[in-house]
Biotite code that builds the C-alpha atoms (Angstrom):
import biotite.structure as struc

atoms = struc.array([
    struc.Atom([-8.390, 120.904, 27.884], chain_id="A", res_id=1, res_name="UNK", atom_name="CA", element="C"),
    struc.Atom([-5.340, 122.790, 26.636], chain_id="A", res_id=2, res_name="UNK", atom_name="CA", element="C"),
    struc.Atom([-4.118, 125.459, 29.013], chain_id="A", res_id=3, res_name="UNK", atom_name="CA", element="C"),
    struc.Atom([-2.335, 127.434, 26.285], chain_id="A", res_id=4, res_name="UNK", atom_name="CA", element="C"),
    struc.Atom([-3.424, 127.989, 22.713], chain_id="A", res_id=5, res_name="UNK", atom_name="CA", element="C"),
    struc.Atom([-1.550, 125.701, 20.348], chain_id="A", res_id=6, res_name="UNK", atom_name="CA", element="C"),
    struc.Atom([0.828, 127.400, 17.923], chain_id="A", res_id=7, res_name="UNK", atom_name="CA", element="C"),
    struc.Atom([-1.037, 128.643, 14.880], chain_id="A", res_id=8, res_name="UNK", atom_name="CA", element="C"),
    struc.Atom([-2.610, 131.551, 13.009], chain_id="A", res_id=9, res_name="UNK", atom_name="CA", element="C"),
    struc.Atom([-5.233, 133.369, 15.077], chain_id="A", res_id=10, res_name="UNK", atom_name="CA", element="C"),
    struc.Atom([-7.047, 136.711, 14.964], chain_id="A", res_id=11, res_name="UNK", atom_name="CA", element="C"),
    struc.Atom([-4.919, 138.933, 17.211], chain_id="A", res_id=12, res_name="UNK", atom_name="CA", element="C"),
    struc.Atom([-7.812, 141.226, 18.102], chain_id="A", res_id=13, res_name="UNK", atom_name="CA", element="C"),
    struc.Atom([-6.941, 143.802, 15.414], chain_id="A", res_id=14, res_name="UNK", atom_name="CA", element="C"),
    struc.Atom([-8.472, 141.893, 12.493], chain_id="A", res_id=15, res_name="UNK", atom_name="CA", element="C"),
    struc.Atom([-5.114, 140.453, 11.438], chain_id="A", res_id=16, res_name="UNK", atom_name="CA", element="C"),
    struc.Atom([-4.223, 136.761, 11.517], chain_id="A", res_id=17, res_name="UNK", atom_name="CA", element="C"),
    struc.Atom([-1.031, 136.672, 13.582], chain_id="A", res_id=18, res_name="UNK", atom_name="CA", element="C"),
    struc.Atom([1.228, 133.751, 14.418], chain_id="A", res_id=19, res_name="UNK", atom_name="CA", element="C"),
    struc.Atom([0.865, 132.594, 18.042], chain_id="A", res_id=20, res_name="UNK", atom_name="CA", element="C"),
    struc.Atom([3.930, 130.509, 18.946], chain_id="A", res_id=21, res_name="UNK", atom_name="CA", element="C"),
    struc.Atom([2.223, 128.774, 21.865], chain_id="A", res_id=22, res_name="UNK", atom_name="CA", element="C"),
    struc.Atom([3.225, 131.357, 24.470], chain_id="A", res_id=23, res_name="UNK", atom_name="CA", element="C"),
    struc.Atom([3.195, 134.766, 22.766], chain_id="A", res_id=24, res_name="UNK", atom_name="CA", element="C"),
    struc.Atom([2.316, 136.681, 19.588], chain_id="A", res_id=25, res_name="UNK", atom_name="CA", element="C"),
    struc.Atom([5.106, 137.016, 17.027], chain_id="A", res_id=26, res_name="UNK", atom_name="CA", element="C"),
    struc.Atom([5.820, 139.830, 14.559], chain_id="A", res_id=27, res_name="UNK", atom_name="CA", element="C"),
    struc.Atom([4.516, 137.804, 11.586], chain_id="A", res_id=28, res_name="UNK", atom_name="CA", element="C"),
    struc.Atom([0.947, 138.397, 10.436], chain_id="A", res_id=29, res_name="UNK", atom_name="CA", element="C"),
    struc.Atom([-1.292, 138.155, 7.383], chain_id="A", res_id=30, res_name="UNK", atom_name="CA", element="C"),
    struc.Atom([-4.316, 140.279, 6.541], chain_id="A", res_id=31, res_name="UNK", atom_name="CA", element="C"),
    struc.Atom([-7.084, 138.203, 4.949], chain_id="A", res_id=32, res_name="UNK", atom_name="CA", element="C"),
    struc.Atom([-8.740, 141.386, 3.627], chain_id="A", res_id=33, res_name="UNK", atom_name="CA", element="C"),
    struc.Atom([-5.868, 141.890, 1.154], chain_id="A", res_id=34, res_name="UNK", atom_name="CA", element="C"),
    struc.Atom([-6.355, 140.813, -2.456], chain_id="A", res_id=35, res_name="UNK", atom_name="CA", element="C"),
    struc.Atom([-2.941, 139.098, -2.537], chain_id="A", res_id=36, res_name="UNK", atom_name="CA", element="C"),
    struc.Atom([-2.224, 137.743, 0.924], chain_id="A", res_id=37, res_name="UNK", atom_name="CA", element="C"),
    struc.Atom([1.384, 138.240, 1.949], chain_id="A", res_id=38, res_name="UNK", atom_name="CA", element="C"),
    struc.Atom([3.371, 137.666, 5.117], chain_id="A", res_id=39, res_name="UNK", atom_name="CA", element="C"),
    struc.Atom([4.031, 140.951, 6.960], chain_id="A", res_id=40, res_name="UNK", atom_name="CA", element="C"),
    struc.Atom([5.972, 141.916, 10.066], chain_id="A", res_id=41, res_name="UNK", atom_name="CA", element="C"),
    struc.Atom([5.251, 144.575, 12.636], chain_id="A", res_id=42, res_name="UNK", atom_name="CA", element="C"),
    struc.Atom([5.401, 145.001, 16.371], chain_id="A", res_id=43, res_name="UNK", atom_name="CA", element="C"),
    struc.Atom([3.475, 142.249, 18.086], chain_id="A", res_id=44, res_name="UNK", atom_name="CA", element="C"),
    struc.Atom([0.624, 143.129, 20.436], chain_id="A", res_id=45, res_name="UNK", atom_name="CA", element="C"),
    struc.Atom([1.485, 143.434, 24.099], chain_id="A", res_id=46, res_name="UNK", atom_name="CA", element="C"),
    struc.Atom([3.386, 140.463, 25.452], chain_id="A", res_id=47, res_name="UNK", atom_name="CA", element="C"),
    struc.Atom([1.565, 137.730, 27.266], chain_id="A", res_id=48, res_name="UNK", atom_name="CA", element="C"),
    struc.Atom([-1.386, 135.557, 26.509], chain_id="A", res_id=49, res_name="UNK", atom_name="CA", element="C"),
    struc.Atom([-3.968, 136.389, 23.872], chain_id="A", res_id=50, res_name="UNK", atom_name="CA", element="C"),
    struc.Atom([-6.887, 138.476, 25.046], chain_id="A", res_id=51, res_name="UNK", atom_name="CA", element="C"),
    struc.Atom([-10.130, 136.701, 25.829], chain_id="A", res_id=52, res_name="UNK", atom_name="CA", element="C"),
    struc.Atom([-12.270, 136.175, 22.753], chain_id="A", res_id=53, res_name="UNK", atom_name="CA", element="C"),
    struc.Atom([-13.459, 133.849, 19.982], chain_id="A", res_id=54, res_name="UNK", atom_name="CA", element="C"),
    struc.Atom([-10.572, 132.365, 18.000], chain_id="A", res_id=55, res_name="UNK", atom_name="CA", element="C"),
    struc.Atom([-10.341, 129.900, 15.160], chain_id="A", res_id=56, res_name="UNK", atom_name="CA", element="C"),
    struc.Atom([-9.116, 126.718, 16.834], chain_id="A", res_id=57, res_name="UNK", atom_name="CA", element="C"),
    struc.Atom([-7.749, 125.392, 13.516], chain_id="A", res_id=58, res_name="UNK", atom_name="CA", element="C"),
    struc.Atom([-10.321, 122.575, 13.730], chain_id="A", res_id=59, res_name="UNK", atom_name="CA", element="C"),
    struc.Atom([-13.120, 124.214, 11.768], chain_id="A", res_id=60, res_name="UNK", atom_name="CA", element="C"),
    struc.Atom([-14.826, 126.117, 14.575], chain_id="A", res_id=61, res_name="UNK", atom_name="CA", element="C"),
    struc.Atom([-14.481, 129.173, 16.753], chain_id="A", res_id=62, res_name="UNK", atom_name="CA", element="C"),
    struc.Atom([-13.653, 128.464, 20.374], chain_id="A", res_id=63, res_name="UNK", atom_name="CA", element="C"),
    struc.Atom([-13.693, 130.797, 23.378], chain_id="A", res_id=64, res_name="UNK", atom_name="CA", element="C"),
    struc.Atom([-10.262, 131.590, 24.828], chain_id="A", res_id=65, res_name="UNK", atom_name="CA", element="C"),
    struc.Atom([-10.761, 133.105, 28.306], chain_id="A", res_id=66, res_name="UNK", atom_name="CA", element="C"),
    struc.Atom([-7.348, 134.794, 28.354], chain_id="A", res_id=67, res_name="UNK", atom_name="CA", element="C"),
    struc.Atom([-5.647, 131.802, 30.016], chain_id="A", res_id=68, res_name="UNK", atom_name="CA", element="C"),
    struc.Atom([-7.116, 128.625, 28.506], chain_id="A", res_id=69, res_name="UNK", atom_name="CA", element="C"),
    struc.Atom([-9.584, 127.230, 25.981], chain_id="A", res_id=70, res_name="UNK", atom_name="CA", element="C"),
    struc.Atom([-13.114, 126.721, 27.266], chain_id="A", res_id=71, res_name="UNK", atom_name="CA", element="C"),
    struc.Atom([-15.701, 124.237, 26.011], chain_id="A", res_id=72, res_name="UNK", atom_name="CA", element="C"),
    struc.Atom([-17.762, 127.015, 24.363], chain_id="A", res_id=73, res_name="UNK", atom_name="CA", element="C"),
    struc.Atom([-17.706, 126.679, 20.559], chain_id="A", res_id=74, res_name="UNK", atom_name="CA", element="C"),
    struc.Atom([-19.388, 128.281, 17.568], chain_id="A", res_id=75, res_name="UNK", atom_name="CA", element="C"),
    struc.Atom([-19.898, 126.771, 14.144], chain_id="A", res_id=76, res_name="UNK", atom_name="CA", element="C"),
    struc.Atom([-20.581, 128.331, 10.748], chain_id="A", res_id=77, res_name="UNK", atom_name="CA", element="C"),
    struc.Atom([-24.364, 128.171, 10.978], chain_id="A", res_id=78, res_name="UNK", atom_name="CA", element="C"),
    struc.Atom([-24.385, 125.673, 8.101], chain_id="A", res_id=79, res_name="UNK", atom_name="CA", element="C"),
    struc.Atom([-23.486, 122.652, 10.216], chain_id="A", res_id=80, res_name="UNK", atom_name="CA", element="C"),
    struc.Atom([-25.422, 119.374, 10.299], chain_id="A", res_id=81, res_name="UNK", atom_name="CA", element="C"),
    struc.Atom([-25.883, 117.535, 13.616], chain_id="A", res_id=82, res_name="UNK", atom_name="CA", element="C"),
    struc.Atom([-27.122, 114.137, 14.693], chain_id="A", res_id=83, res_name="UNK", atom_name="CA", element="C"),
    struc.Atom([-26.674, 112.356, 18.050], chain_id="A", res_id=84, res_name="UNK", atom_name="CA", element="C"),
    struc.Atom([-23.940, 114.789, 19.206], chain_id="A", res_id=85, res_name="UNK", atom_name="CA", element="C"),
    struc.Atom([-21.920, 114.431, 15.976], chain_id="A", res_id=86, res_name="UNK", atom_name="CA", element="C"),
    struc.Atom([-21.539, 117.723, 14.099], chain_id="A", res_id=87, res_name="UNK", atom_name="CA", element="C"),
    struc.Atom([-20.261, 118.107, 10.569], chain_id="A", res_id=88, res_name="UNK", atom_name="CA", element="C"),
    struc.Atom([-19.337, 121.595, 9.439], chain_id="A", res_id=89, res_name="UNK", atom_name="CA", element="C"),
    struc.Atom([-17.500, 121.915, 6.140], chain_id="A", res_id=90, res_name="UNK", atom_name="CA", element="C"),
    struc.Atom([-14.127, 120.188, 6.208], chain_id="A", res_id=91, res_name="UNK", atom_name="CA", element="C"),
    struc.Atom([-14.381, 119.095, 9.866], chain_id="A", res_id=92, res_name="UNK", atom_name="CA", element="C"),
    struc.Atom([-16.440, 116.666, 11.872], chain_id="A", res_id=93, res_name="UNK", atom_name="CA", element="C"),
    struc.Atom([-16.801, 117.003, 15.657], chain_id="A", res_id=94, res_name="UNK", atom_name="CA", element="C"),
    struc.Atom([-17.883, 114.782, 18.540], chain_id="A", res_id=95, res_name="UNK", atom_name="CA", element="C"),
    struc.Atom([-17.638, 116.292, 22.020], chain_id="A", res_id=96, res_name="UNK", atom_name="CA", element="C"),
    struc.Atom([-14.116, 117.657, 22.422], chain_id="A", res_id=97, res_name="UNK", atom_name="CA", element="C"),
    struc.Atom([-12.812, 115.614, 19.487], chain_id="A", res_id=98, res_name="UNK", atom_name="CA", element="C"),
    struc.Atom([-12.474, 116.899, 15.929], chain_id="A", res_id=99, res_name="UNK", atom_name="CA", element="C"),
    struc.Atom([-11.046, 115.340, 12.809], chain_id="A", res_id=100, res_name="UNK", atom_name="CA", element="C"),
    struc.Atom([-11.013, 116.149, 9.108], chain_id="A", res_id=101, res_name="UNK", atom_name="CA", element="C"),
    struc.Atom([-14.110, 114.889, 7.302], chain_id="A", res_id=102, res_name="UNK", atom_name="CA", element="C"),
    struc.Atom([-11.978, 113.858, 4.301], chain_id="A", res_id=103, res_name="UNK", atom_name="CA", element="C"),
    struc.Atom([-11.380, 110.153, 4.690], chain_id="A", res_id=104, res_name="UNK", atom_name="CA", element="C"),
    struc.Atom([-14.134, 109.688, 7.282], chain_id="A", res_id=105, res_name="UNK", atom_name="CA", element="C"),
    struc.Atom([-16.694, 106.950, 6.827], chain_id="A", res_id=106, res_name="UNK", atom_name="CA", element="C"),
    struc.Atom([-20.078, 106.769, 8.546], chain_id="A", res_id=107, res_name="UNK", atom_name="CA", element="C"),
    struc.Atom([-22.370, 103.802, 9.067], chain_id="A", res_id=108, res_name="UNK", atom_name="CA", element="C"),
    struc.Atom([-25.424, 102.840, 11.089], chain_id="A", res_id=109, res_name="UNK", atom_name="CA", element="C"),
    struc.Atom([-25.134, 99.386, 12.622], chain_id="A", res_id=110, res_name="UNK", atom_name="CA", element="C"),
    struc.Atom([-26.453, 97.256, 15.470], chain_id="A", res_id=111, res_name="UNK", atom_name="CA", element="C"),
    struc.Atom([-24.287, 96.674, 18.499], chain_id="A", res_id=112, res_name="UNK", atom_name="CA", element="C"),
    struc.Atom([-24.252, 92.965, 17.623], chain_id="A", res_id=113, res_name="UNK", atom_name="CA", element="C"),
    struc.Atom([-22.804, 93.658, 14.166], chain_id="A", res_id=114, res_name="UNK", atom_name="CA", element="C"),
    struc.Atom([-20.210, 96.042, 15.626], chain_id="A", res_id=115, res_name="UNK", atom_name="CA", element="C"),
    struc.Atom([-19.014, 93.592, 18.261], chain_id="A", res_id=116, res_name="UNK", atom_name="CA", element="C"),
    struc.Atom([-18.508, 90.956, 15.533], chain_id="A", res_id=117, res_name="UNK", atom_name="CA", element="C"),
    struc.Atom([-16.451, 93.279, 13.355], chain_id="A", res_id=118, res_name="UNK", atom_name="CA", element="C"),
    struc.Atom([-12.697, 92.848, 14.080], chain_id="A", res_id=119, res_name="UNK", atom_name="CA", element="C"),
    struc.Atom([-11.761, 96.333, 12.839], chain_id="A", res_id=120, res_name="UNK", atom_name="CA", element="C"),
    struc.Atom([-14.236, 97.899, 15.271], chain_id="A", res_id=121, res_name="UNK", atom_name="CA", element="C"),
    struc.Atom([-13.086, 95.923, 18.322], chain_id="A", res_id=122, res_name="UNK", atom_name="CA", element="C"),
    struc.Atom([-9.466, 96.523, 17.296], chain_id="A", res_id=123, res_name="UNK", atom_name="CA", element="C"),
    struc.Atom([-10.093, 100.295, 17.540], chain_id="A", res_id=124, res_name="UNK", atom_name="CA", element="C"),
    struc.Atom([-10.796, 99.798, 21.274], chain_id="A", res_id=125, res_name="UNK", atom_name="CA", element="C"),
    struc.Atom([-7.532, 97.861, 21.680], chain_id="A", res_id=126, res_name="UNK", atom_name="CA", element="C"),
    struc.Atom([-5.680, 100.637, 19.812], chain_id="A", res_id=127, res_name="UNK", atom_name="CA", element="C"),
    struc.Atom([-7.274, 103.259, 22.118], chain_id="A", res_id=128, res_name="UNK", atom_name="CA", element="C"),
    struc.Atom([-8.922, 104.979, 19.119], chain_id="A", res_id=129, res_name="UNK", atom_name="CA", element="C"),
    struc.Atom([-12.563, 104.225, 20.032], chain_id="A", res_id=130, res_name="UNK", atom_name="CA", element="C"),
    struc.Atom([-14.530, 107.100, 21.590], chain_id="A", res_id=131, res_name="UNK", atom_name="CA", element="C"),
    struc.Atom([-18.123, 107.236, 22.851], chain_id="A", res_id=132, res_name="UNK", atom_name="CA", element="C"),
    struc.Atom([-20.196, 110.003, 24.419], chain_id="A", res_id=133, res_name="UNK", atom_name="CA", element="C"),
    struc.Atom([-18.559, 109.458, 27.811], chain_id="A", res_id=134, res_name="UNK", atom_name="CA", element="C"),
    struc.Atom([-15.007, 109.340, 26.417], chain_id="A", res_id=135, res_name="UNK", atom_name="CA", element="C"),
    struc.Atom([-12.600, 106.554, 25.537], chain_id="A", res_id=136, res_name="UNK", atom_name="CA", element="C"),
    struc.Atom([-13.964, 103.029, 25.141], chain_id="A", res_id=137, res_name="UNK", atom_name="CA", element="C"),
    struc.Atom([-11.399, 100.420, 26.148], chain_id="A", res_id=138, res_name="UNK", atom_name="CA", element="C"),
    struc.Atom([-11.423, 96.657, 25.575], chain_id="A", res_id=139, res_name="UNK", atom_name="CA", element="C"),
    struc.Atom([-12.468, 96.336, 29.218], chain_id="A", res_id=140, res_name="UNK", atom_name="CA", element="C"),
    struc.Atom([-15.545, 98.561, 28.805], chain_id="A", res_id=141, res_name="UNK", atom_name="CA", element="C"),
    struc.Atom([-16.473, 97.659, 25.216], chain_id="A", res_id=142, res_name="UNK", atom_name="CA", element="C"),
    struc.Atom([-19.085, 94.960, 25.993], chain_id="A", res_id=143, res_name="UNK", atom_name="CA", element="C"),
    struc.Atom([-20.683, 97.099, 28.701], chain_id="A", res_id=144, res_name="UNK", atom_name="CA", element="C"),
    struc.Atom([-21.039, 100.188, 26.514], chain_id="A", res_id=145, res_name="UNK", atom_name="CA", element="C"),
    struc.Atom([-21.978, 98.609, 23.175], chain_id="A", res_id=146, res_name="UNK", atom_name="CA", element="C"),
    struc.Atom([-25.305, 96.840, 23.703], chain_id="A", res_id=147, res_name="UNK", atom_name="CA", element="C"),
    struc.Atom([-26.149, 94.220, 21.097], chain_id="A", res_id=148, res_name="UNK", atom_name="CA", element="C"),
    struc.Atom([-29.771, 95.147, 20.258], chain_id="A", res_id=149, res_name="UNK", atom_name="CA", element="C"),
    struc.Atom([-29.221, 98.922, 20.006], chain_id="A", res_id=150, res_name="UNK", atom_name="CA", element="C"),
    struc.Atom([-28.491, 100.845, 16.814], chain_id="A", res_id=151, res_name="UNK", atom_name="CA", element="C"),
    struc.Atom([-25.346, 102.990, 16.603], chain_id="A", res_id=152, res_name="UNK", atom_name="CA", element="C"),
    struc.Atom([-23.961, 105.744, 14.398], chain_id="A", res_id=153, res_name="UNK", atom_name="CA", element="C"),
    struc.Atom([-20.294, 104.993, 13.777], chain_id="A", res_id=154, res_name="UNK", atom_name="CA", element="C"),
    struc.Atom([-17.829, 107.511, 12.347], chain_id="A", res_id=155, res_name="UNK", atom_name="CA", element="C"),
    struc.Atom([-14.516, 105.977, 11.347], chain_id="A", res_id=156, res_name="UNK", atom_name="CA", element="C"),
    struc.Atom([-11.972, 108.732, 10.780], chain_id="A", res_id=157, res_name="UNK", atom_name="CA", element="C"),
    struc.Atom([-8.273, 108.950, 10.182], chain_id="A", res_id=158, res_name="UNK", atom_name="CA", element="C"),
    struc.Atom([-7.594, 109.634, 13.872], chain_id="A", res_id=159, res_name="UNK", atom_name="CA", element="C"),
    struc.Atom([-10.422, 108.052, 15.876], chain_id="A", res_id=160, res_name="UNK", atom_name="CA", element="C"),
    struc.Atom([-13.531, 105.902, 15.664], chain_id="A", res_id=161, res_name="UNK", atom_name="CA", element="C"),
    struc.Atom([-16.612, 107.482, 17.234], chain_id="A", res_id=162, res_name="UNK", atom_name="CA", element="C"),
    struc.Atom([-19.721, 105.595, 18.270], chain_id="A", res_id=163, res_name="UNK", atom_name="CA", element="C"),
    struc.Atom([-22.984, 107.050, 19.534], chain_id="A", res_id=164, res_name="UNK", atom_name="CA", element="C"),
    struc.Atom([-26.421, 105.543, 20.131], chain_id="A", res_id=165, res_name="UNK", atom_name="CA", element="C"),
    struc.Atom([-29.134, 106.280, 17.584], chain_id="A", res_id=166, res_name="UNK", atom_name="CA", element="C"),
    struc.Atom([-32.230, 107.525, 19.441], chain_id="A", res_id=167, res_name="UNK", atom_name="CA", element="C"),
    struc.Atom([-35.324, 105.301, 19.187], chain_id="A", res_id=168, res_name="UNK", atom_name="CA", element="C"),
    struc.Atom([-37.284, 105.619, 15.950], chain_id="A", res_id=169, res_name="UNK", atom_name="CA", element="C"),
    struc.Atom([-34.519, 107.746, 14.422], chain_id="A", res_id=170, res_name="UNK", atom_name="CA", element="C"),
    struc.Atom([-33.164, 105.056, 12.067], chain_id="A", res_id=171, res_name="UNK", atom_name="CA", element="C"),
    struc.Atom([-34.012, 106.964, 8.859], chain_id="A", res_id=172, res_name="UNK", atom_name="CA", element="C"),
    struc.Atom([-32.515, 110.312, 10.026], chain_id="A", res_id=173, res_name="UNK", atom_name="CA", element="C"),
    struc.Atom([-29.409, 108.426, 11.218], chain_id="A", res_id=174, res_name="UNK", atom_name="CA", element="C"),
    struc.Atom([-28.963, 106.826, 7.786], chain_id="A", res_id=175, res_name="UNK", atom_name="CA", element="C"),
    struc.Atom([-29.452, 110.206, 6.048], chain_id="A", res_id=176, res_name="UNK", atom_name="CA", element="C"),
    struc.Atom([-26.850, 111.765, 8.333], chain_id="A", res_id=177, res_name="UNK", atom_name="CA", element="C"),
    struc.Atom([-24.405, 108.901, 7.659], chain_id="A", res_id=178, res_name="UNK", atom_name="CA", element="C"),
    struc.Atom([-24.966, 109.423, 3.936], chain_id="A", res_id=179, res_name="UNK", atom_name="CA", element="C"),
    struc.Atom([-24.284, 113.165, 4.358], chain_id="A", res_id=180, res_name="UNK", atom_name="CA", element="C"),
    struc.Atom([-21.002, 112.405, 6.166], chain_id="A", res_id=181, res_name="UNK", atom_name="CA", element="C"),
    struc.Atom([-19.933, 109.968, 3.444], chain_id="A", res_id=182, res_name="UNK", atom_name="CA", element="C"),
    struc.Atom([-20.817, 112.424, 0.673], chain_id="A", res_id=183, res_name="UNK", atom_name="CA", element="C"),
    struc.Atom([-18.914, 115.235, 2.431], chain_id="A", res_id=184, res_name="UNK", atom_name="CA", element="C"),
    struc.Atom([-15.927, 112.956, 3.015], chain_id="A", res_id=185, res_name="UNK", atom_name="CA", element="C"),
    struc.Atom([-15.800, 112.116, -0.671], chain_id="A", res_id=186, res_name="UNK", atom_name="CA", element="C"),
    struc.Atom([-16.217, 115.782, -1.627], chain_id="A", res_id=187, res_name="UNK", atom_name="CA", element="C"),
    struc.Atom([-13.266, 116.889, 0.503], chain_id="A", res_id=188, res_name="UNK", atom_name="CA", element="C"),
    struc.Atom([-11.061, 113.853, -0.156], chain_id="A", res_id=189, res_name="UNK", atom_name="CA", element="C"),
    struc.Atom([-9.038, 115.547, -2.912], chain_id="A", res_id=190, res_name="UNK", atom_name="CA", element="C"),
    struc.Atom([-9.250, 119.191, -1.837], chain_id="A", res_id=191, res_name="UNK", atom_name="CA", element="C"),
])
């Protein structure tokens, strides 16, 4: 968990999107209510960390900042789709604490046996890009975590590869969800 908000544009508590440089608010802000959005300058809010509140985490969701650090509390748009702890909401896809752009992502539903025979999948563990529900999956833990007879939802993104077990008798919903991810990825590929 990050102890300070990353640099970026955040609501400064006045309704303006103000630049947070990682340690303090700057003078630069934009007002999204304006017809033509322009960069403005004015006195920054009081020095110090941002006040506690819900802020856009620049990963497609609102996240609670407690005044000192990000918490695990998140909010989505209300239009999100979820299956087996994977959430897709517009341009972003989320799995636990991880988020990545949906553009370029690819989803599939496969048996553990098929996954363990696929070199690109096992290579993602070697490259430290493979993540499961409990966190990183390493080459050492791969054969313990991925069980051959089980069915898995796999999301291959530009940053990480996520794998999560498909609940029993949920094959059809898993395939529909994978199709939704692939359709969304294609939709946002060129935007």
